[in-house]
C-alpha positions in Angstrom: 134.1 99.9 65.3 132.3 102.8 63.7 129.3 100.5 63.0 129.2 99.6 66.7 129.3 103.2 67.7 126.5 103.9 65.2 124.3 101.2 66.7 125.0 102.3 70.3 124.0 105.8 69.3 120.8 104.5 67.7 119.9 102.7 71.0 120.7 105.8 73.0 118.5 108.0 70.7 115.7 105.5 71.0 116.1 105.5 74.8 115.9 109.3 74.9 112.8 109.3 72.8 111.0 106.7 74.9 112.1 108.1 78.2 111.0 111.6 77.2 107.7 110.4 76.0 107.2 108.4 79.2 108.1 111.4 81.3 105.8 113.6 79.3 102.9 111.1 79.8 103.7 110.9 83.5 103.8 114.6 83.8 100.4 114.9 82.2 98.9 112.4 84.6 100.6 114.1 87.5 99.1 117.5 86.5 95.7 115.9 86.3 95.9 114.1 89.7 97.4 117.1 91.6 94.8 119.5 90.2 92.3 119.7 93.0 89.5 120.8 90.7 89.5 117.3 89.3 88.7 115.5 92.5 87.9 117.9 95.3 84.2 118.2 94.3 83.8 114.4 94.5 84.9 114.1 98.1 82.8 114.5 101.2 84.8 117.6 102.2 83.0 119.8 99.8 79.5 118.4 100.5 76.9 121.2 100.9 74.2 120.9 103.5 70.5 121.4 102.8 70.4 124.5 105.2 69.4 127.9 104.0 71.9 129.3 103.0 73.7 126.1 102.2 77.0 125.6 104.0 79.7 123.0 103.8 79.4 119.9 105.8 82.6 120.7 107.6 82.2 124.1 109.3 85.9 125.0 109.0 85.6 125.3 105.2 84.6 128.6 103.8 84.8 127.6 100.1 86.1 124.7 98.1 88.6 126.0 95.7 91.4 124.1 94.2 94.8 125.0 92.8 96.8 123.8 89.8 100.4 124.1 91.0 103.4 125.2 89.0 105.1 122.8 86.6 107.5 125.0 84.7 110.6 123.1 85.7 109.1 119.7 84.9 107.9 120.9 81.5 111.4 122.3 80.8 112.8 118.9 81.7 110.5 117.2 79.2 111.4 119.6 76.5 115.1 119.2 77.2 114.6 115.4 77.0 113.1 115.7 73.5 115.9 118.1 72.6 118.5 115.6 73.7 116.8 113.0 71.5 117.0 115.4 68.6 120.7 115.9 69.2 121.5 112.2 69.5 119.5 111.6 66.3 121.3 114.4 64.4 124.6 112.9 65.6 123.7 109.7 63.7 124.4 111.4 60.4 128.0 112.1 61.4 128.4 108.6 62.6 126.9 107.2 59.4 129.6 109.1 57.4 132.3 107.3 59.4 130.9 103.8 58.6 131.8 101.5 55.7 128.3 101.9 54.4 128.9 105.6 53.5 132.5 105.0 52.3 131.3 102.0 50.2 128.5 104.1 48.6 130.9 106.9 47.7 133.3 104.5 45.8 130.7 103.1 43.4 
């Protein structure tokens, strides 16, 4: 039963690694998409007229500035996911010591 426990822990560790990597990739994409500096200048909202001095096409806009947003909590969640992978991986050593593979190696 200790080998089954070992393999289940390997699967869970692989899950945490892949889930944390996917979440980190998704967070990077989210940061890029939400950052208005990446897309605001390409829209018609920030189009300047040919008047002197140039003004924006929409008169209610004083200036086209974007914002980045705050992602501290999401970044911490990604780091904790990788930390959880590390803990599950370190647990593999203790589970390995409980298997017949380790006990058999110590007898010979």
